Backbone bond lengths (Angstrom), bond angles and torsions (degrees), N, CA, C in turn:
res aa  C-N    CA-C-N  psi(-1)  N-CA   C-N-CA  omega(-1)  CA-C   N-CA-C  phi
1 M - - - 1.459 - - 1.572 107.87 -
2 S 1.265 115.99 125.09 1.508 121.95 175.71 1.430 113.14 -64.36
3 A 1.408 116.67 157.72 1.528 117.33 175.85 1.508 111.63 -54.10
4 R 1.357 113.20 -48.97 1.519 113.20 179.30 1.378 112.90 -62.50
5 T 1.231 130.94 -38.49 1.417 133.56 179.00 1.492 109.45 -60.94
6 A 1.249 118.36 -46.23 1.513 130.46 176.04 1.511 104.51 -58.93
7 R 1.208 120.64 -52.02 1.489 120.33 -174.25 1.536 112.03 -64.39
8 V 1.418 115.91 -47.33 1.310 121.83 174.69 1.511 111.61 -54.07
9 A 1.295 122.30 -44.61 1.427 126.49 178.72 1.629 113.00 -64.55
10 L 1.299 110.71 -30.05 1.513 114.91 173.34 1.568 113.23 -67.05
11 L 1.294 106.04 -45.66 1.583 116.19 -178.92 1.588 109.65 -66.73
12 A 1.336 118.08 -34.90 1.403 123.77 -174.87 1.591 106.67 -76.07
13 D 1.312 117.73 -41.82 1.440 118.25 171.99 1.508 116.27 -57.86
14 A 1.309 111.20 -38.38 1.503 114.41 -178.54 1.548 108.86 -72.41
15 A 1.363 120.50 -33.35 1.408 124.68 178.37 1.551 105.77 -68.76
16 V 1.213 119.17 -38.71 1.518 120.19 175.77 1.509 116.43 -56.71
17 R 1.356 109.52 -39.90 1.530 116.92 177.14 1.563 109.41 -68.58
18 L 1.269 117.26 -38.27 1.396 117.76 -178.70 1.521 112.76 -68.84
19 L 1.449 114.30 -41.83 1.475 122.94 172.70 1.504 112.04 -54.08
20 A 1.331 116.45 -48.59 1.467 121.21 179.70 1.503 110.70 -62.99
21 A 1.224 121.29 -40.00 1.496 121.60 -178.30 1.405 113.59 -80.63
22 G 1.353 120.85 -31.62 1.570 118.26 -171.35 1.508 115.62 -136.83
23 G 1.433 117.87 1.38 1.410 118.70 -176.48 1.456 111.05 75.13
24 M 1.424 108.08 -171.81 1.562 113.42 -175.27 1.538 113.91 -62.34
25 R 1.244 115.63 -26.06 1.521 122.51 -179.94 1.526 107.35 -58.28
26 A 1.286 116.34 -36.60 1.463 120.39 -172.81 1.544 114.71 -79.51
27 L 1.349 110.50 -11.10 1.546 114.98 -171.52 1.647 105.24 -88.09
28 T 1.333 115.01 108.83 1.540 120.55 168.38 1.504 106.30 -138.64
29 H 1.169 110.08 163.77 1.466 115.33 -175.34 1.586 107.45 -67.96
30 R 1.283 114.42 -41.01 1.675 120.04 177.13 1.412 102.89 -58.47
31 A 1.225 121.61 -48.53 1.528 121.78 -170.89 1.559 111.47 -63.01
32 V 1.274 114.15 -39.89 1.537 118.68 176.51 1.381 114.44 -67.48
33 D 1.437 117.62 -33.39 1.459 119.05 172.96 1.562 111.43 -60.20
34 A 1.287 111.91 -48.50 1.499 116.24 179.87 1.539 113.40 -63.58
35 A 1.365 117.35 -46.72 1.418 119.70 179.46 1.614 114.44 -62.19
36 A 1.344 116.56 -33.51 1.340 121.33 -179.89 1.506 115.99 -86.71
37 G 1.421 115.69 -6.12 1.377 117.88 -175.99 1.483 122.70 65.89
38 V 1.305 105.18 33.02 1.604 113.31 178.78 1.507 109.91 -113.88
39 P 1.369 112.10 164.20 1.394 115.77 -178.54 1.550 115.85 -63.77
40 P 1.309 121.75 149.24 1.499 121.44 -175.03 1.614 108.02 -63.06
41 G 1.283 112.51 134.30 1.403 121.93 176.58 1.495 112.34 103.43
42 T 1.520 116.04 -10.31 1.424 118.93 178.26 1.566 116.76 -56.75
43 T 1.354 110.79 -46.23 1.443 116.73 -178.85 1.563 112.74 -60.69
44 S 1.196 111.11 -43.10 1.543 117.81 178.76 1.467 111.58 -64.13
45 A 1.425 118.35 -34.49 1.412 117.23 179.14 1.502 113.76 -72.39
46 Y 1.364 119.07 -24.22 1.437 122.58 -179.13 1.538 110.51 -95.76
47 L 1.325 115.33 -36.33 1.429 118.46 -167.32 1.621 102.19 -138.10
48 R 1.493 115.77 80.59 1.303 121.39 -165.35 1.572 115.97 -63.42
49 T 1.246 120.42 -37.02 1.475 127.58 178.94 1.518 115.23 -99.94
50 R 1.208 117.42 161.51 1.498 122.04 173.88 1.510 106.18 -65.45
51 Q 1.284 119.89 -35.91 1.467 119.41 -171.45 1.675 102.92 -74.32
52 A 1.135 115.70 -38.27 1.557 122.07 176.81 1.550 107.54 -62.20
53 L 1.309 121.06 -33.44 1.390 125.12 -179.31 1.584 107.36 -69.56
54 I 1.354 113.18 -52.34 1.433 124.11 179.36 1.564 112.55 -57.91
55 E 1.319 116.55 -40.18 1.402 117.28 172.12 1.359 118.89 -66.37
56 A 1.443 120.81 -34.12 1.410 127.06 172.10 1.589 110.98 -60.48
57 V 1.258 112.71 -39.06 1.467 118.46 179.78 1.442 110.76 -70.97
58 V 1.308 119.01 -41.59 1.568 120.95 -177.54 1.494 107.99 -67.22
59 Q 1.436 118.00 -45.91 1.380 121.18 174.19 1.551 117.35 -55.75
60 R 1.336 115.88 -40.88 1.446 119.77 175.70 1.361 113.81 -67.19
61 L 1.442 123.55 -36.58 1.358 130.16 177.95 1.608 104.46 -65.38
62 A 1.187 121.78 -46.38 1.531 126.08 -176.53 1.609 104.74 -63.86
63 D 1.153 117.12 -46.34 1.528 118.13 -178.11 1.476 112.29 -65.17
64 L 1.325 120.05 -38.29 1.436 122.05 177.28 1.509 114.27 -72.14
65 D 1.422 113.42 -34.33 1.440 117.47 175.92 1.552 107.27 -68.06
66 R 1.138 123.96 -44.84 1.562 126.69 174.04 1.536 111.03 -52.73
67 A 1.215 115.67 -43.62 1.515 118.64 175.41 1.432 111.91 -64.10
68 D 1.240 120.06 -45.00 1.421 123.06 175.01 1.531 116.79 -54.69
69 L 1.424 108.99 -45.28 1.445 115.14 -178.05 1.592 111.63 -67.03
70 A 1.424 114.92 -36.99 1.382 124.83 170.94 1.580 115.07 -51.91
71 D 1.301 103.80 -57.99 1.502 115.55 -179.80 1.580 114.78 -50.79
72 H 1.291 113.42 -31.77 1.521 115.77 -173.27 1.618 104.51 -108.15
73 D 1.384 112.18 28.58 1.584 115.18 175.18 1.494 115.82 53.40
74 L 1.294 114.28 31.72 1.516 117.18 168.97 1.340 115.18 -105.29
75 P 1.360 118.52 137.77 1.596 121.39 -172.65 1.469 108.39 -55.39
76 T 1.315 116.29 141.64 1.516 123.27 177.17 1.536 105.12 -110.53
77 A 1.339 120.91 -2.79 1.459 114.99 -178.79 1.588 104.87 -152.54
78 P 1.212 123.93 157.83 1.550 121.97 168.56 1.410 108.16 -63.50
79 T 1.316 115.59 136.80 1.490 122.77 -173.54 1.442 110.86 -106.68
80 G 1.380 121.82 2.65 1.411 112.64 -166.80 1.500 124.94 82.17
81 P 1.296 120.33 -162.63 1.496 120.40 170.35 1.519 108.86 -51.01
82 A 1.281 113.88 137.42 1.527 119.93 170.94 1.494 114.18 -160.24
83 P 1.383 118.87 157.55 1.312 115.97 -175.52 1.574 117.30 -56.42
84 A 1.299 118.93 158.44 1.370 117.78 -179.49 1.500 109.51 -77.66
85 L 1.378 109.63 152.66 1.531 119.47 -175.20 1.625 104.10 -92.09
86 G 1.295 114.63 113.36 1.399 119.02 169.50 1.522 113.36 -86.20
87 P 1.437 115.71 -170.95 1.480 118.75 178.88 1.526 114.28 -52.41
88 D 1.289 117.99 -45.56 1.557 118.43 -179.06 1.527 106.96 -67.42
89 G 1.384 119.53 -35.47 1.419 115.73 -179.64 1.697 109.14 -63.55
90 L 1.298 111.36 -44.76 1.550 118.23 179.74 1.526 108.50 -60.23
91 D 1.385 122.15 -41.25 1.318 121.92 174.74 1.637 118.88 -61.19
92 H 1.349 106.82 -35.98 1.533 115.73 173.99 1.489 110.11 -63.57
93 L 1.255 114.07 -46.17 1.460 126.43 -175.43 1.503 106.64 -63.01
94 A 1.345 118.67 -48.96 1.459 117.30 179.18 1.491 111.30 -64.18
95 A 1.330 120.54 -37.65 1.551 121.07 -178.32 1.534 105.82 -68.08
96 G 1.284 117.20 -38.20 1.622 116.07 -179.19 1.345 113.09 -63.65
97 V 1.383 116.56 -40.41 1.479 122.92 -175.84 1.468 106.85 -71.08
98 A 1.295 121.14 -41.47 1.410 121.69 178.52 1.497 115.39 -65.27
99 D 1.361 114.16 -35.94 1.548 119.87 171.95 1.505 111.84 -61.36
100 V 1.292 115.24 -45.21 1.482 117.69 177.76 1.417 114.38 -61.86
101 L 1.445 114.90 -43.89 1.428 117.08 -179.15 1.431 115.13 -65.27
102 D 1.266 114.82 -36.15 1.497 120.75 176.16 1.522 112.27 -66.99
103 R 1.291 121.95 -35.55 1.391 129.48 169.27 1.474 113.76 -58.74
104 W 1.322 117.60 -44.85 1.452 125.10 174.78 1.393 116.86 -68.16
105 L 1.276 117.63 -20.14 1.585 124.91 169.51 1.427 114.71 -88.46
106 T 1.333 120.02 -4.07 1.477 120.06 -173.49 1.588 103.12 -137.99
107 A 1.209 130.54 -102.28 1.436 130.12 -177.11 1.511 113.22 -47.41
108 G 1.434 115.23 -33.28 1.437 119.72 -174.13 1.541 110.94 -105.09
109 R 1.323 116.51 16.81 1.358 119.55 -178.93 1.529 117.66 -51.63
110 D 1.340 116.24 -51.79 1.325 122.25 -179.54 1.575 115.19 -58.34
111 R 1.410 111.35 -36.77 1.459 113.40 171.54 1.539 115.47 -66.88
112 T 1.238 115.89 -32.63 1.494 120.23 179.30 1.625 107.49 -64.75
113 L 1.244 112.50 -48.40 1.362 120.50 177.68 1.519 116.70 -57.60
114 A 1.299 109.57 -44.82 1.485 115.88 179.69 1.543 109.85 -65.71
115 R 1.346 116.47 -41.73 1.493 119.09 177.11 1.509 111.95 -57.95
116 Y 1.242 119.75 -42.57 1.512 121.18 -179.79 1.545 108.18 -66.59
117 A 1.338 119.36 -37.53 1.301 122.96 -178.76 1.616 109.97 -65.30
118 C 1.259 117.25 -37.99 1.393 121.69 177.77 1.505 109.55 -65.51
119 L 1.230 114.07 -44.93 1.555 125.09 -175.03 1.605 110.29 -67.63
120 L 1.370 113.60 -34.76 1.477 116.22 170.17 1.482 115.64 -67.08
121 E 1.317 110.25 -39.54 1.513 116.26 -177.92 1.520 107.78 -66.92
122 A 1.352 119.15 -31.69 1.444 120.47 -175.96 1.545 110.60 -70.46
123 T 1.389 117.10 -18.02 1.549 119.54 -175.70 1.541 102.92 -76.53
124 H 1.264 119.84 -23.71 1.490 121.68 -174.25 1.685 105.06 -102.94
125 R 1.270 116.43 -17.59 1.484 111.57 179.48 1.509 104.59 -136.90
126 P 1.367 115.24 95.15 1.392 125.35 178.59 1.468 119.04 -50.40
127 E 1.325 115.95 -29.44 1.499 122.11 -179.71 1.499 107.95 -62.87
128 L 1.322 124.22 -22.79 1.358 122.88 -174.06 1.547 113.45 -88.14
129 R 1.287 109.46 -12.91 1.597 112.28 -179.55 1.445 111.83 -59.28
130 P 1.343 129.90 -44.83 1.458 125.64 178.68 1.447 112.82 -57.70
131 I 1.460 132.39 -20.16 1.310 126.47 -175.47 1.561 105.89 -94.13
132 L 1.408 119.80 -0.18 1.401 121.18 175.45 1.525 112.07 -105.23
133 H 1.377 113.89 21.00 1.467 120.87 -179.15 1.525 117.31 -63.54
134 H 1.286 112.24 -22.69 1.446 116.89 -173.73 1.591 117.21 -51.95
135 G 1.354 111.82 -23.54 1.468 118.73 176.81 1.506 109.21 -61.98
136 S 1.347 118.87 -25.48 1.444 118.28 -172.39 1.632 107.51 -70.56
137 G 1.284 114.67 -23.05 1.462 117.61 176.73 1.600 108.39 -63.35
138 L 1.286 120.08 -42.33 1.469 122.86 176.57 1.494 110.79 -59.79
139 R 1.151 118.76 -32.39 1.495 126.82 -172.16 1.703 103.46 -75.95
140 I 1.258 111.43 -41.66 1.560 117.40 -179.23 1.557 103.34 -64.12
141 Q 1.320 115.47 -49.96 1.413 117.88 -176.18 1.527 115.27 -58.45
142 A 1.375 113.54 -46.41 1.477 120.10 173.49 1.508 111.45 -56.45
143 R 1.153 121.10 -44.54 1.496 127.46 -177.44 1.528 106.92 -57.92
144 E 1.421 117.44 -51.08 1.445 119.55 178.30 1.454 112.59 -63.18
145 L 1.357 119.99 -43.47 1.323 120.78 -177.56 1.638 111.20 -62.45
146 L 1.333 116.39 -46.05 1.455 120.39 178.10 1.570 111.40 -64.44
147 S 1.314 115.43 -36.86 1.504 118.34 171.98 1.625 113.14 -53.38
148 R 1.410 110.22 -48.24 1.508 119.55 -179.91 1.537 106.73 -60.26
149 A 1.379 114.61 -40.99 1.548 118.08 177.87 1.496 119.10 -71.68
150 G 1.324 114.54 -2.24 1.433 114.60 -177.01 1.516 121.89 81.48
151 A 1.299 114.81 20.85 1.430 121.32 172.86 1.526 115.18 -61.77
152 A 1.318 114.35 143.28 1.536 119.75 -171.66 1.465 107.68 -68.94
153 D 1.365 125.64 -37.60 1.455 125.57 179.95 1.524 105.87 -140.46
154 P 1.361 112.28 80.17 1.576 118.30 179.46 1.485 117.92 -51.83
155 H 1.433 113.23 -32.70 1.493 113.15 -176.27 1.568 110.97 -67.85
156 R 1.299 110.82 -54.09 1.425 118.32 178.59 1.606 115.04 -59.66
157 Q 1.277 111.78 -48.84 1.402 120.09 -174.33 1.522 111.27 -71.83
158 G 1.301 115.01 -25.30 1.513 119.98 175.52 1.404 112.33 -62.55
159 D 1.476 117.31 -45.23 1.360 126.79 173.67 1.433 113.86 -64.70
160 Q 1.247 123.80 -34.81 1.415 128.35 177.18 1.500 108.67 -72.02
161 F 1.326 119.71 -34.87 1.476 119.06 179.36 1.447 110.62 -70.06
162 V 1.393 119.14 -36.77 1.481 119.50 176.87 1.471 111.56 -61.19
163 A 1.371 113.65 -47.83 1.481 125.39 177.68 1.472 108.48 -54.68
164 F 1.382 118.67 -42.17 1.478 115.20 -168.36 1.723 104.34 -78.64
165 V 1.344 110.00 -34.98 1.500 109.74 179.04 1.520 114.64 -64.95
166 D 1.313 111.73 -43.26 1.482 119.67 174.41 1.380 114.66 -53.77
167 G 1.446 111.59 -46.53 1.480 118.21 -176.93 1.576 108.18 -69.66
168 L 1.214 118.06 -32.09 1.528 121.28 177.21 1.574 110.97 -66.26
169 L 1.388 112.88 -43.24 1.330 114.97 172.57 1.575 118.38 -61.76
170 F 1.293 111.58 -43.09 1.494 113.21 -175.98 1.641 106.20 -71.25
171 D 1.186 120.93 -34.97 1.508 125.93 176.17 1.538 106.22 -59.21
172 R 1.219 126.22 -45.67 1.368 130.36 -178.78 1.542 113.97 -73.66
173 L 1.298 111.95 -22.79 1.479 112.73 -178.89 1.520 111.66 -93.26
174 V 1.334 118.22 -42.80 1.423 116.60 -169.60 1.618 109.22 -136.89
175 G 1.337 120.01 1.93 1.362 122.56 -175.62 1.584 112.60 -106.08
176 A 1.265 114.91 -164.26 1.452 120.07 -178.38 1.452 114.31 -62.56
177 G 1.284 111.89 -24.18 1.604 116.12 175.73 1.629 112.93 -59.82
178 T 1.437 113.77 -23.57 1.401 110.11 177.89 1.565 116.97 -61.08
179 L 1.389 111.39 -26.86 1.507 117.25 176.37 1.453 120.80 -89.56
180 S 1.345 115.34 -23.29 1.344 120.97 -172.74 1.557 118.44 -102.16
181 A 1.407 106.67 -31.74 1.498 115.10 -175.98 1.508 110.27 -79.08
182 P 1.419 117.14 164.14 1.469 121.59 171.42 1.567 108.99 -62.88
183 P 1.412 111.50 149.26 1.466 112.49 179.73 1.513 115.50 -59.38
184 P 1.255 123.51 144.39 1.426 127.04 -170.83 1.611 99.46 -73.60
185 G 1.463 111.57 153.33 1.398 120.91 -176.42 1.603 119.09 85.82
186 T 1.366 108.42 -3.68 1.529 115.71 179.91 1.432 111.26 -103.18
187 P 1.420 119.84 153.57 1.367 120.46 172.41 1.496 116.97 -57.14
188 A 1.357 121.32 -27.47 1.497 125.67 175.51 1.513 109.58 -70.36
189 S 1.465 117.19 -34.08 1.413 115.83 173.75 1.524 116.17 -67.94
190 R 1.302 116.21 -35.06 1.414 118.37 -174.65 1.568 103.38 -79.18
191 A 1.289 119.60 -35.47 1.455 116.55 173.94 1.488 122.93 -62.43
192 D 1.404 108.42 -36.35 1.537 112.19 179.10 1.666 104.41 -76.69
193 L 1.177 122.81 -39.03 1.390 122.86 170.36 1.628 113.68 -55.35
194 R 1.212 116.84 -53.14 1.359 120.39 174.39 1.614 115.05 -49.91
195 A 1.455 115.57 -46.97 1.336 119.93 179.43 1.504 114.58 -63.51
196 A 1.413 117.95 -36.93 1.438 120.84 -178.43 1.610 105.34 -71.36
197 V 1.249 123.51 -37.08 1.579 126.96 -178.01 1.397 102.72 -68.38
198 R 1.321 125.65 -46.97 1.393 126.68 -169.31 1.591 111.65 -70.07
199 T 1.388 110.52 -32.75 1.470 116.50 175.69 1.461 111.20 -59.30
200 L 1.369 117.69 -45.44 1.388 118.61 -175.50 1.574 110.43 -73.93
201 L 1.247 115.40 -38.12 1.543 118.29 171.74 1.462 114.03 -55.75
202 R 1.299 117.71 -36.86 1.513 123.37 175.30 1.468 107.65 -66.48
203 A 1.291 121.35 -40.17 1.414 124.10 -175.84 1.582 115.67 -71.67
204 F 1.326 107.79 -30.50 1.466 115.96 174.32 1.557 115.28 -77.35
205 T 1.372 116.53 -35.95 1.382 120.16 -170.05 1.578 112.55 -108.61
206 G 1.262 115.94 -14.47 1.553 119.49 -175.01 1.415 115.07 72.55
207 A 1.400 117.09 16.30 1.381 127.74 -175.22 1.577 111.11 -79.92
């Protein structure tokens, strides 16, 4: 990692913490300088505009998400022809997705809140939508996996799978699920998430 890349990552991580704590209104170049512990003007020197700052945050979130998927042995990119996924493969997939979701509710909670803050900002500022395109990669991966699992309509169902998983995450983070679901970071939480994901996979594939 180059010195510039490392510094931008440091600034982006500080921006993520600010977004998680106070939303978009908390995100300023001066606030990032203070949160990152760098001299005033550093963030402006590396990321001159607010849009450049948001782009750096989104890229950092995408990089960390990919690392989490790789750590849990989940595909991070389409792999072309691959063996079909049987019931054991679907169970492994459900368990992996559940582990990642539970991580995003605990150690990665700030990142999840920051991502939602960026998405909400894009509903008011359409020019930001192109920089949030990294979510399309998850849809491509989901379509490929469901195709291997024998889903009837993997393109449509892949998109639905991502929407379901994202909704499950949101519900556990800020919705009614915060009251009724097992506490994040516990075996019960991972088991509950795994059961939910596995139920959807069964519905899509008939497994």
